[in-house]
C-alpha positions as CSV (number, residue, x, y, z in Angstrom):
1,M,90.4,10.0,-70.1
2,R,89.3,11.7,-66.9
3,G,87.5,8.9,-65.0
4,P,89.0,5.6,-64.0
5,A,90.1,3.3,-66.8
6,D,91.6,-0.2,-66.6
7,R,94.0,-2.0,-68.9
8,R,96.6,-4.8,-69.0
9,V,100.3,-4.3,-69.7
10,A,102.7,-7.1,-70.8
11,S,105.9,-7.4,-68.9
12,G,108.1,-10.2,-70.2
13,G,105.2,-12.5,-70.6
14,V,103.6,-11.5,-67.3
15,G,100.3,-9.5,-67.5
16,I,100.1,-6.5,-65.2
17,A,96.6,-5.1,-64.3
18,V,96.6,-1.3,-64.3
19,S,94.2,1.4,-63.3
20,E,94.6,5.1,-64.4
21,T,92.7,8.3,-64.1
22,G,93.1,12.0,-64.8
23,D,94.8,13.9,-67.6
24,P,97.0,11.8,-69.9
25,D,99.0,14.9,-70.7
26,G,99.5,15.8,-67.0
27,Q,102.3,15.0,-64.6
28,V,102.5,11.2,-64.0
29,I,102.2,9.7,-60.5
30,V,102.6,5.9,-60.2
31,F,101.4,4.2,-57.0
32,I,102.8,0.7,-55.9
33,H,100.9,-1.1,-53.2
34,G,102.3,-3.2,-50.4
35,Y,101.7,-6.8,-49.1
36,P,99.1,-8.3,-49.2
37,D,97.3,-5.4,-50.8
38,T,96.2,-4.6,-54.4
39,K,96.0,-1.4,-56.5
40,E,92.5,-0.9,-55.0
41,M,94.2,0.4,-51.8
42,W,94.9,3.6,-53.7
43,S,91.4,4.1,-55.1
44,E,90.4,6.8,-52.7
45,V,93.7,8.6,-53.2
46,L,93.3,8.6,-56.9
47,A,89.7,9.8,-56.6
48,R,90.9,12.8,-54.6
49,L,93.7,13.9,-56.9
50,P,93.1,16.9,-59.2
51,D,92.3,16.0,-62.8
52,R,95.5,17.7,-64.0
53,F,97.5,14.7,-62.8
54,H,97.8,11.4,-64.6
55,A,97.5,8.9,-61.8
56,I,98.4,5.2,-62.3
57,A,98.2,2.3,-59.9
58,Y,98.9,-1.3,-60.8
59,D,98.7,-4.8,-59.2
60,V,102.1,-6.1,-58.4
61,R,102.7,-9.5,-60.0
62,G,101.2,-12.2,-57.7
63,A,98.4,-9.8,-56.5
64,G,94.9,-8.9,-57.6
65,Q,94.3,-9.2,-61.3
66,S,97.9,-9.4,-62.4
67,D,99.5,-12.7,-63.4
68,R,101.0,-15.0,-60.8
69,P,104.3,-16.6,-61.8
70,Q,105.1,-19.7,-59.9
71,R,108.9,-19.4,-59.6
72,T,110.2,-17.4,-56.6
73,A,112.9,-16.0,-58.8
74,D,110.3,-14.2,-60.9
75,Y,109.6,-12.0,-57.9
76,D,113.0,-10.4,-57.4
77,F,113.7,-6.7,-57.6
78,E,114.9,-7.0,-61.2
79,R,111.7,-8.5,-62.4
80,L,109.6,-6.0,-60.3
81,G,111.5,-3.2,-61.9
82,D,110.7,-4.6,-65.3
83,D,107.1,-4.3,-64.4
84,L,107.3,-0.7,-63.5
85,L,109.2,0.1,-66.7
86,A,106.6,-1.8,-68.7
87,V,103.8,0.1,-67.1
88,A,105.5,3.5,-67.6
89,D,106.5,2.8,-71.2
90,A,103.0,1.6,-72.1
91,I,101.0,4.4,-70.4
92,A,103.4,7.3,-70.1
93,P,106.1,6.7,-72.8
94,G,109.1,9.0,-72.5
95,K,107.8,10.8,-69.4
96,R,109.4,11.1,-66.0
97,I,107.2,9.7,-63.3
98,H,106.6,10.5,-59.6
99,L,106.7,7.2,-57.8
100,V,104.8,6.5,-54.5
101,G,105.3,3.2,-52.7
102,H,103.7,1.9,-49.5
103,D,105.1,-1.0,-47.4
104,W,106.6,-3.6,-49.8
105,G,105.8,-1.3,-52.6
106,G,108.1,1.3,-50.9
107,L,110.9,-1.3,-50.6
108,Q,110.6,-1.8,-54.3
109,G,110.8,2.0,-54.8
110,W,114.0,2.3,-52.9
111,E,115.6,-0.3,-55.1
112,F,114.3,1.4,-58.3
113,A,115.5,4.8,-57.2
114,T,119.1,3.5,-56.9
115,Q,119.1,1.5,-60.2
116,P,120.8,3.3,-63.2
117,R,118.1,2.3,-65.6
118,F,115.6,4.5,-63.7
119,A,117.9,7.5,-63.5
120,E,116.1,9.3,-66.4
121,R,112.6,8.0,-65.6
122,L,112.0,9.0,-61.9
123,A,111.1,12.6,-61.1
124,S,110.7,11.9,-57.4
125,F,110.1,9.0,-55.0
126,T,108.0,9.0,-51.9
127,A,108.1,6.0,-49.5
128,I,105.2,5.5,-47.0
129,A,106.0,3.1,-44.0
130,A,108.8,1.6,-46.0
131,P,112.5,1.9,-45.2
132,S,115.0,0.5,-47.7
133,L,116.5,-2.9,-47.0
134,D,119.9,-1.1,-46.5
135,Q,118.4,1.2,-43.9
136,V,117.0,-1.8,-42.0
137,S,120.4,-3.5,-42.0
138,I,122.4,-0.4,-41.1
139,G,119.9,0.6,-38.4
140,G,120.1,-2.9,-36.8
141,E,123.9,-2.9,-36.9
142,E,124.0,0.5,-35.3
143,L,121.7,-0.6,-32.5
144,L,123.9,-3.6,-31.7
145,R,127.0,-1.4,-31.9
146,R,125.6,0.9,-29.3
147,G,124.5,-1.9,-27.1
148,R,120.8,-1.4,-27.6
149,L,120.1,-5.1,-27.6
150,L,116.5,-4.8,-26.3
151,R,115.6,-2.2,-28.9
152,W,117.1,-4.5,-31.6
153,L,115.1,-7.5,-30.3
154,S,112.0,-5.3,-30.3
155,R,112.4,-4.6,-33.9
156,L,113.1,-8.2,-34.7
157,R,109.9,-9.2,-32.8
158,R,107.7,-6.9,-34.9
159,S,109.1,-8.6,-38.1
160,W,108.4,-12.1,-37.0
161,Y,105.9,-12.7,-39.8
162,I,108.7,-12.4,-42.4
163,V,110.4,-15.5,-41.0
164,T,107.1,-17.3,-41.0
165,L,106.5,-16.5,-44.7
166,L,109.9,-18.0,-45.7
167,V,108.9,-21.4,-44.5
168,P,107.5,-23.4,-47.5
169,G,103.8,-24.0,-47.4
170,V,103.2,-21.8,-44.3
171,A,101.9,-18.8,-46.2
172,E,99.3,-20.8,-48.1
173,L,98.1,-22.4,-44.8
174,V,98.0,-19.2,-42.9
175,W,96.1,-17.2,-45.5
176,R,93.6,-20.0,-46.1
177,G,92.5,-19.5,-42.5
178,I,92.9,-15.7,-42.1
179,G,91.9,-14.6,-45.6
180,P,88.1,-14.5,-45.0
181,R,88.6,-12.5,-41.8
182,W,91.4,-10.1,-43.0
183,G,89.0,-7.2,-43.4
184,S,87.7,-7.4,-39.8
185,V,91.3,-7.8,-38.5
186,L,92.3,-4.6,-40.2
187,R,89.3,-2.7,-38.9
188,R,89.8,-4.0,-35.3
189,R,93.6,-3.6,-35.1
190,E,94.1,-0.6,-37.3
191,G,90.8,1.2,-37.3
192,L,90.3,1.1,-41.0
193,P,86.8,1.9,-42.3
194,V,84.7,-0.6,-44.2
195,S,85.4,-0.5,-47.9
196,P,83.8,-2.6,-50.6
197,D,87.1,-3.1,-52.5
198,H,89.7,-3.2,-49.8
199,P,90.8,-5.7,-48.8
200,S,90.4,-7.4,-52.2
201,P,88.3,-10.5,-52.5
202,T,91.6,-12.2,-53.7
203,V,93.4,-11.4,-50.5
204,A,93.9,-15.0,-49.4
205,R,95.5,-15.8,-52.7
206,D,97.4,-12.5,-52.8
207,G,98.9,-13.3,-49.4
208,A,100.0,-16.8,-50.4
209,D,101.4,-15.8,-53.8
210,G,102.9,-12.5,-52.7
211,A,104.9,-14.3,-50.1
212,R,107.4,-15.0,-52.9
213,L,108.3,-11.4,-52.7
């Protein structure tokens, strides 16, 4: 295998869609996307990696071509960790992996990096735009302790959407309206170039189902 290849991996009855490229005998790099993305957000990164690496990206449960459990409990860090182990065991058995996570994929990575069951599997971890939940909590408490109320409120304001997603039914309603325009929103607000596979055609469903994270 040198060019891209797709497969499915079973994780406790949940099917995980995986893409891989490069040298199966090379160092393993696993990429986890954020919300509401899919593994396709990494496609240009994987294409630019030297062939000597074995690069793997997968759709987090509830996104893209992976299965979409209906119970919120099926999206906790323990189950998400099961998915990473299932992917690693199926595609790179016995090997240590370099983990890269963006956004909510990075939040997952922080949790995995501190779980004993990953102690012998992770060679490194890189977080992109993703503090750990502990860092968020400690940082907020530190701002309040120092009397930086306005700074604390500013951070809270930028995270308003999380509260919205916790209200039952709101995520489905919001993404039904914004889903078809999400690509143009990203291009206008973040300057992202036009891409045929990002955002994914499933983005509206990904946003609604991924809110269970």
